[in-house]
VEXVEXZA-425872 format. One record per residue: residue number from 1; x negated, y, z of N, C-alpha, C in turn; chain. Coordinates in Angstrom, 3 decimals, padded with zeros to 6 digits. Layout:
REM residues N
> NUM/X/Y/Z/X/Y/Z/X/Y/Z/A
...
This chain:
REM residues 121
> 1/-000.832/-001.180/000.000/000.000/000.000/000.000/-000.881/001.249/000.000/A
> 2/-000.558/002.174/-000.863/-001.322/003.412/-000.964/-000.966/004.344/000.196/A
> 3/-001.967/005.064/000.656/-001.762/006.052/001.713/-001.635/007.408/001.026/A
> 4/-000.410/007.906/000.921/-000.174/009.197/000.282/-000.227/010.351/001.272/A
> 5/000.205/010.107/002.485/000.070/011.101/003.551/000.064/010.384/004.895/A
> 6/-000.051/011.155/005.956/-000.206/010.560/007.290/000.965/009.681/007.687/A
> 7/002.143/009.921/007.131/003.318/009.108/007.479/003.165/007.650/007.038/A
> 8/002.275/007.414/006.097/002.033/006.050/005.606/001.094/005.260/006.519/A
> 9/000.442/005.928/007.442/-000.509/005.258/008.338/000.236/004.487/009.428/A
> 10/-000.072/003.204/009.554/000.559/002.400/010.607/000.248/002.938/011.998/A
> 11/-000.951/003.467/012.176/-001.335/004.001/013.483/-000.480/005.219/013.829/A
> 12/-000.161/006.054/012.840/000.719/007.205/013.080/002.127/006.717/013.421/A
> 13/002.604/005.720/012.698/003.937/005.163/012.948/004.014/004.570/014.355/A
> 14/002.963/003.867/014.767/002.917/003.312/016.133/002.915/004.426/017.173/A
> 15/002.183/005.486/016.885/002.163/006.629/017.788/003.538/007.269/017.921/A
> 16/004.246/007.379/016.810/005.605/007.938/016.835/006.539/007.048/017.651/A
> 17/006.399/005.734/017.496/007.209/004.803/018.293/006.938/005.008/019.784/A
> 18/005.676/005.229/020.129/005.310/005.451/021.526/005.958/006.727/022.053/A
> 19/005.991/007.774/021.245/006.626/009.027/021.666/008.093/008.782/022.027/A
> 20/008.801/008.093/021.159/010.222/007.823/021.398/010.398/007.028/022.692/A
> 21/009.565/006.026/022.893/009.664/005.206/024.099/009.393/006.031/025.357/A
> 22/008.393/006.880/025.304/008.062/007.711/026.473/009.208/008.665/026.780/A
> 23/009.762/009.290/025.774/010.895/010.185/026.004/012.061/009.427/026.636/A
> 24/012.309/008.223/026.160/013.443/007.456/026.682/013.242/007.053/028.139/A
> 25/012.051/006.508/028.483/011.929/006.037/029.860/011.672/007.157/030.850/A
> 26/011.212/008.320/030.393/011.049/009.428/031.334/012.375/010.135/031.629/A
> 27/013.411/009.839/030.861/014.737/010.413/031.136/015.240/010.007/032.524/A
> 28/014.789/008.854/032.992/015.254/008.358/034.293/014.369/008.816/035.456/A
> 29/013.318/009.588/035.181/012.459/010.078/036.253/013.232/011.080/037.115/A
> 30/012.818/011.250/038.353/013.484/012.234/039.213/013.445/013.638/038.590/A
> 31/014.483/014.399/038.831/014.574/015.738/038.232/013.431/016.654/038.683/A
> 32/012.896/016.431/039.884/011.798/017.281/040.338/010.508/017.031/039.554/A
> 33/010.475/015.993/038.724/009.295/015.697/037.899/009.381/016.312/036.496/A
> 34/010.466/017.009/036.182/010.649/017.520/034.824/009.476/018.405/034.380/A
> 35/008.935/019.204/035.294/007.792/020.053/034.945/006.470/019.449/035.388/A
> 36/006.537/018.255/035.922/005.343/017.566/036.384/005.021/016.386/035.486/A
> 37/005.171/015.215/036.046/004.776/013.996/035.344/005.552/013.783/034.048/A
> 38/006.834/014.077/034.038/007.627/013.902/032.818/007.045/014.734/031.686/A
> 39/006.796/015.997/031.968/006.250/016.901/030.959/004.852/016.460/030.509/A
> 40/004.024/016.082/031.459/002.662/015.645/031.135/002.676/014.417/030.222/A
> 41/003.522/013.454/030.559/003.576/012.223/029.777/004.086/012.496/028.362/A
> 42/005.091/013.328/028.267/005.645/013.634/026.946/004.631/014.376/026.094/A
> 43/003.929/015.323/026.685/002.918/016.066/025.916/001.773/015.153/025.469/A
> 44/001.330/014.269/026.342/000.258/013.340/025.972/000.718/012.427/024.843/A
> 45/001.944/011.924/024.942/002.472/011.034/023.902/002.596/011.763/022.568/A
> 46/003.136/012.970/022.583/003.304/013.756/021.354/001.951/014.078/020.729/A
> 47/000.952/014.268/021.552/-000.384/014.611/021.068/-000.995/013.507/020.205/A
> 48/-000.642/012.272/020.473/-001.272/011.156/019.757/-000.954/011.202/018.261/A
> 49/000.309/011.078/017.836/000.566/011.125/016.394/000.310/012.509/015.795/A
> 50/000.454/013.551/016.603/000.198/014.904/016.096/-001.255/015.060/015.678/A
> 51/-002.167/014.556/016.495/-003.588/014.664/016.161/-003.981/013.731/015.024/A
> 52/-003.340/012.584/014.926/-003.588/011.701/013.784/-003.183/012.431/012.503/A
> 53/-002.007/013.051/012.522/-001.511/013.772/011.346/-002.428/014.939/010.997/A
> 54/-002.796/015.727/011.994/-003.639/016.882/011.713/-005.003/016.458/011.171/A
> 55/-005.577/015.435/011.778/-006.866/014.956/011.297/-006.803/014.451/009.870/A
> 56/-005.729/013.747/009.554/-005.582/013.185/008.205/-005.520/014.270/007.133/A
> 57/-005.024/015.437/007.492/-004.887/016.511/006.506/-006.137/017.382/006.403/A
> 58/-007.129/017.131/007.209/-008.371/017.906/007.143/-009.215/017.467/005.953/A
> 59/-010.060/018.358/005.502/-010.860/018.100/004.303/-012.087/017.236/004.554/A
> 60/-012.597/017.271/005.760/-013.858/016.580/006.029/-013.657/015.457/007.043/A
> 61/-014.369/014.375/006.836/-014.253/013.209/007.716/-014.631/013.554/009.146/A
> 62/-015.630/014.397/009.331/-016.019/014.758/010.705/-014.878/015.451/011.440/A
> 63/-014.107/016.264/010.727/-012.942/016.899/011.347/-011.899/015.845/011.696/A
> 64/-011.668/014.927/010.780/-010.711/013.840/011.013/-011.120/013.056/012.261/A
> 65/-012.412/012.734/012.353/-012.916/011.998/013.515/-012.686/012.774/014.818/A
> 66/-012.836/014.077/014.746/-012.601/014.911/015.931/-011.159/014.763/016.413/A
> 67/-010.202/014.804/015.495/-008.797/014.701/015.877/-008.432/013.282/016.328/A
> 68/-009.077/012.280/015.753/-008.861/010.905/016.219/-009.379/010.771/017.649/A
> 69/-010.493/011.422/017.921/-011.046/011.407/019.280/-010.069/012.043/020.273/A
> 70/-009.438/013.122/019.876/-008.447/013.767/020.742/-007.261/012.829/020.958/A
> 71/-006.815/012.156/019.904/-005.701/011.205/020.028/-006.056/010.082/021.000/A
> 72/-007.278/009.589/020.922/-007.736/008.542/021.839/-007.717/009.069/023.278/A
> 73/-008.163/010.297/023.465/-008.134/010.900/024.801/-006.719/011.051/025.326/A
> 74/-005.805/011.468/024.460/-004.405/011.612/024.868/-003.798/010.266/025.236/A
> 75/-004.179/009.226/024.511/-003.697/007.893/024.837/-004.213/007.456/026.202/A
> 76/-005.456/007.772/026.503/-006.009/007.449/027.826/-005.277/008.205/028.928/A
> 77/-004.952/009.470/028.665/-004.154/010.240/029.626/-002.819/009.546/029.871/A
> 78/-002.163/009.147/028.786/-000.856/008.504/028.903/-000.950/007.192/029.676/A
> 79/-002.000/006.424/029.441/-002.182/005.179/030.179/-002.292/005.456/031.680/A
> 80/-003.031/006.489/032.029/-003.189/006.869/033.433/-001.856/007.322/034.017/A
> 81/-001.123/008.112/033.260/000.158/008.628/033.738/001.193/007.510/033.915/A
> 82/001.151/006.518/033.053/002.058/005.373/033.224/001.712/004.614/034.501/A
> 83/000.442/004.488/034.788/000.036/003.843/036.042/000.507/004.666/037.242/A
> 84/000.411/005.985/037.158/000.911/006.845/038.230/002.409/006.634/038.418/A
> 85/003.150/006.619/037.302/004.607/006.414/037.371/004.942/005.068/038.003/A
> 86/004.150/004.049/037.683/004.376/002.729/038.293/004.118/002.774/039.790/A
> 87/003.019/003.415/040.188/002.680/003.481/041.615/003.699/004.290/042.415/A
> 88/004.347/005.243/041.744/005.391/006.032/042.399/006.759/005.365/042.313/A
> 89/006.786/004.172/041.716/008.027/003.407/041.521/009.042/004.127/040.635/A
> 90/008.549/004.954/039.710/009.434/005.582/038.732/009.738/004.606/037.596/A
> 91/008.820/003.665/037.378/009.042/002.594/036.407/008.663/001.273/037.057/A
> 92/009.248/000.217/036.576/008.979/-001.109/037.130/007.628/-001.629/036.627/A
> 93/007.059/-002.584/037.342/005.825/-003.203/036.849/006.010/-003.808/035.450/A
> 94/007.193/-004.370/035.184/007.453/-004.970/033.867/007.433/-003.906/032.768/A
> 95/008.069/-002.782/033.042/008.065/-001.681/032.070/006.646/-001.172/031.865/A
> 96/005.928/-001.010/032.949/004.538/-000.569/032.875/003.708/-001.539/032.035/A
> 97/003.849/-002.824/032.299/003.091/-003.838/031.557/003.425/-003.813/030.075/A
> 98/004.714/-003.679/029.754/005.137/-003.659/028.352/004.513/-002.461/027.616/A
> 99/004.564/-001.294/028.256/004.009/-000.102/027.618/002.485/-000.153/027.574/A
> 100/001.888/-000.737/028.578/000.431/-000.887/028.574/-000.009/-001.759/027.406/A
> 101/000.711/-002.843/027.154/000.371/-003.703/026.010/000.509/-002.955/024.696/A
> 102/001.540/-002.136/024.565/001.720/-001.342/023.343/000.605/-000.312/023.202/A
> 103/000.184/000.266/024.315/-000.902/001.243/024.266/-002.238/000.594/023.926/A
> 104/-002.439/-000.627/024.376/-003.659/-001.356/024.020/-003.679/-001.597/022.510/A
> 105/-002.537/-001.987/021.958/-002.434/-002.191/020.513/-002.704/-000.885/019.759/A
> 106/-002.120/000.207/020.224/-002.333/001.504/019.590/-003.798/001.921/019.704/A
> 107/-004.405/001.653/020.835/-005.816/001.964/021.034/-006.687/001.209/020.033/A
> 108/-006.399/-000.051/019.818/-007.157/-000.845/018.848/-007.017/-000.261/017.445/A
> 109/-005.809/000.184/017.115/-005.595/000.797/015.798/-006.393/002.093/015.653/A
> 110/-006.388/002.903/016.711/-007.135/004.158/016.664/-008.632/003.910/016.526/A
> 111/-009.162/002.944/017.273/-010.586/002.639/017.173/-010.926/002.045/015.803/A
> 112/-010.030/001.258/015.234/-010.262/000.715/013.891/-010.304/001.844/012.864/A
> 113/-009.391/002.804/012.992/-009.399/003.953/012.080/-010.676/004.758/012.265/A
> 114/-011.056/004.985/013.506/-012.292/005.722/013.772/-013.501/005.018/013.165/A
> 115/-013.570/003.707/013.344/-014.698/002.952/012.794/-014.711/002.995/011.277/A
> 116/-013.559/002.909/010.664/-013.449/002.988/009.203/-013.919/004.343/008.699/A
> 117/-013.498/005.394/009.368/-013.901/006.738/008.973/-015.401/006.947/009.172/A
> 118/-015.927/006.406/010.258/-017.360/006.533/010.545/-018.180/005.878/009.427/A
> 119/-017.717/004.737/008.928/-018.439/004.057/007.836/-018.403/004.864/006.533/A
> 120/-017.393/005.723/006.377/-017.255/006.518/005.149/-018.134/007.759/005.137/A
> 121/-018.678/008.106/006.302/-019.500/009.344/006.370/-020.737/009.229/005.555/A
């Protein structure tokens, strides 16, 4: 399959799926977290596909790599925040485990893209 724009990237699609999931499960967080953990998690999740998209539209591979690096960092933030939510009992261990597995898969995709881009330099 040809990659015509960032929407064709499986890693971007996975990132978008993660955003939807984060928005859905943070809806049940306590209202006092709306400007705290809920907001932080949503921003970190949104940052992942946003940076993939922005990097893909850049002219130089080094710029693309920079944005992939930011996406990887945002994913790490989200992983930490999900662990915080689990420890605060905002999400169940099962929910945490399910999302952690999805984040591990997304992380592998991001590192594969990074490695592919690095070889093209």
